[in-house]
N, C-alpha and C positions, 0 to 999 in steps of 0.2 A: 504494500500500500504506500509505503514511503516513496518508492520510485515513481509511482503514478503521480503523487502529489508534487514531487520534485520536477517531473516532466511538465506539469501544468504551469508551475511557477516560471520555468525557463521560457516557455512559449509566450507568456504574458509580458515578459520584460522587453522584448524587441518590437520593432516596427516591421510591418509587412512591406513588400515592394510597392504595392498599390498605395499604401499610406504615404510612403516617401515620395512617390510620383505626384500625388495630389498636393502635398506640401510644396514641392518644387514648382508646380504649375501656379499655385497661389502666389508664391514669392515672385515668380516671373511676371505675373500680371501686375502685382503691386509695383514692381520695379519699373515696368513700362509706363504705368500711370504717373509715377514720380518723374520719369524722364520727360514725358510729354509736357507736364506742368512746368518743369524747370526750363524747357526750351521756350515756352510761351513767355515766361518771365524774362528770359534773356533777350528775346526779340523786343518786348516792351521797354526794357532797360536801354537798349541801343537806340530805339526811336526817341525816347525821352532825352537821352544824352545828345542826340542830333538836334532836337528842338532847343535845348539849352545852349548849345554851341552856336546855333543860328541866331538865337536871341542876343548872345554876346557880340557876334559879328555885326548884327543890325545896330546895336548900341554904339559900337566903334564907328560904323558908317555915319551915324547921326552926329557923332562928335567930329568926324572928319568934315562933314558938311558945315557944321557950325564954325570950324576953323578955316576951311578953304572956300566956303561959299558955293560948293558944288559937290556932287558925288563922284567917285572914281568912274572912269569910263570902263566899258567892258574890256578894252585892251589893257588898261592899267590893272584891272582886277582887284581882288581884295588883298593881294600881296603888298599893295602900296600902303596898307594899314600898318605894316610892320616897319616901314621906313620913317625916319624922323623928319620933323618940320621945325621951324623956328619956335613955334608954340609948344610942340610936343617932340622934344629931341629923341625920346625913346620910342616914338611911334604910338599909334593908337591901340595896337595889340602887340604884345611881346613876340608871340609866334602865331602863325596862321594854322589853326588846327585842321586835321583831316577828319572826315566823318567817321563814325564808329566802325565802318566797314573798310576803313583804310584808303578811302579815295578823297580827292580834293573836292571841296564844295564848289559848285558852279555859281558864277556871278554874272548876272545879266543886267545891263543898264543902257538905256532905259528898258523897263519891263512893260508888259501890256497895260497893267492897271496901276502901276506905282513907279516911282523913280528908279527902283532897282528890285531885283529878286535874288535871294540866296537859295540854292537848291541842293539837296542831297538826293541821289537817285535810289536810296534805300538798299535793301539787302541784295537785290539782283543786279544793281548797277545799270539798269535800263529804265528809260522813261515809262511812267505808268506803274502798274502793279497793285496788288492788294495785300493786305496783311503785313507781314514782315518785309515785303518787297515794295511797299507803298512809298512813293516819293514824299519828301518832307520839304516844304517851301516856307520862306519867310512871309509869303502872302496868306498863309492859312495856319499860322502857329496857334496851337491850343495846348500849351504846356500843362500836363496833368500830373 
């Protein structure tokens, strides 16, 4: 009788293969949900960083306008903001940032509906796009 009792105890202490597979599937599903959510947070973070940088460039352009009486031309670009003037020997921006995707911001002057437009082409680097690939423009900043 003692060997039968010992056999039952040994059997109850381990997990079956099916139980292990079920646990692994559940862990895999939870991991993919976390990865998807993390990716959406990273996309939103990059978009918000681009909006903040564009707002900083717009502020520097307004200061340039107040100092020089004009906005930079498209040919001069925003690079002129890092050059010094008599009033601002260190320039209007210390460095010209790249967008969070590692590309230069586009500067258009004059723009269709405003004196200038600062543009990031989003995650895909092409005009248009939705979601993480959406363009971010100084004409429609809604910093959230």
